[in-house]
N, C-alpha and C positions, 0 to 999 in steps of 0.2 A: 719692159716686163721682164725680170730674170728667168733663166730655166727652171730654177728650183720653184719660183712663184708660178710659172705655167705648170709644171707638173704637180704642184700642190693643189692648184684649181682645179686641173682635169680630175685628180682623185675625188676632190669633192665633188665633182658634178656627176662623177659614176658613183658616190657613194649616194647623192641624193637620188639619182637614178634608181639605183639598187632598193633605196629605202622606200622610193614612190611604190616600186613594182611589189615590195614584202608589207607595205603597210595595210591594216586594215581595211577591208573593200569600202569604200564610200560611195552611197548612191543616192540618186536624185529622187525624190518623190514629187510627183505631180499630181495636184488635186484642182477639180474644177468645183468652183465656190459660186454660191449666188452672188450677185452684184446688189448687196445689201449691207447696211450696216451690222457689225456685229459678227459677219462671215468669218473674217481673220481671226478674232477673239476664239469662236468657236473652234477653229482649227487649232491654233496655239494651244487653248487649254487642254484639248483632247491628246494633242502630243505630249506637252508636259506632263499631264497626269500620266500617261504611259512610259515616263521616263525617255522621252526621245529628245535630245539636243539637235538644235538646226545651228548648223556648222556656216550657212551662208544661203544666200537666195533671195526671194522675194515674190511679192503679189503683183501680176499685171492684169491690167482690165481693158479689155476692148470690144466696143461696139456690146456693151452690157453684159459681156462674160469674163468673167476673173479666172484667171488661173494661178495657182501657187507653185512655184518650184522652190524646193529646199534640198539642202544637202543634208544627208543624216547616214550615222554609223550603221544604223539597223535598218535597213528597209522594210523588212518584214512585219517588226514592232510598229513602225510607223503606219504600214499599211493596214495592219489590224485596227490599230486606233483610230485612224482615219474611216473606216469601215464601221466601228462600234459606236461612233458619233454621229453616224447617218450622214457623213459627209462624202463627197464624191460626184463621179466618178474618180478614181485615181489608179495609178500606175508606178510602180517603181523600176528605174533603170539602173545601170553601171553609168559609170562617167568616167571621163579622162580629165586628170588634172594637168596643168603646165603652169610653169613659173615665167613670169615674165620680168624683165630689169623694169621696175618701175621709175628709174632716173632715166630712161631712154624713150624718147617721143614715138610713136610709131610702131611699137612691139605688136600691139594687138593686130594690125593692119598687114605687119609682116607675116605673122602668123597663120593669121586667116587665109591671106594669099596662098601660103605653101600647101595648107588643107585643101583650098579651094582646088589648086592647080594639081593635088593629088584625087580629086574627085570626091573629098569628103564634105559633104553639105552639115554645117552646124547649126542643130536645130534649136538650140538654147546655149546662151553662154552666159554666165555670171561670175560673181569673185567668192571666195569662202573668206571666212574672218582671218585666215592668216594671209591673204592676199594672192592665193594660187587663182589661176584661170579656170574655171569650171565649166568644162564642154559635155554636152549632151549630143551625140549623134545617133543616127540611124545603126541598128546591130550590124548590116552589113558593112558599114563604115568604121566599125570601131576599130579594127586590126590595124588598118590604116593610119586613122588617127594616132593611135597609140605609137605607130612607127613614126612619124611625122614629128609628134612631140618628144618622143625618145631623142630622135637626131637634132632638134631644136635645142634640148636642155643639154646635149652633149657637145655642141660645136660653139654654144655662146655667141651665135648670131646677132648682130645688131639691126636696128629696124630698118637699116637699108641694104641689109643682105651681107655685109662685109664682116669681118670677126671682129668682136669686141676687144679693145685696148682698155687695158687697166681695172677690169670688172674684177 
């Protein structure tokens, strides 16, 4: 890779990091749903009628308990809609977004290892519609998580911890 290409790539990574820091805050809404047919429809309709767009996430059921996690632009509006529909309990939390190189196997494991080594416990992980990794961590881990992700994005690490070549 030429020096010019590496400089352009570094500037692009810096711009993406800056854009991520200045982009409208995305939040995760967590909603506990009854494990029954139609519960997801109730949630989707309540959010849709309130004008809340879902940018990623899903519903997971374990031992008769369904928990929805969705990425939204307006957490307060989503929370009101859920409460007005009689759903929940529900909570809204800030998230950390990370970009992985989808062409390089092992990216999730490497980033998760770096987070774990930094003492960050990932509570929930999913992807948004743009292919970003959505990380939900405890409030006390958020600053450290953001630091690890910022370092990850600015350095172009590969899944094996080395520098990326030709990306």
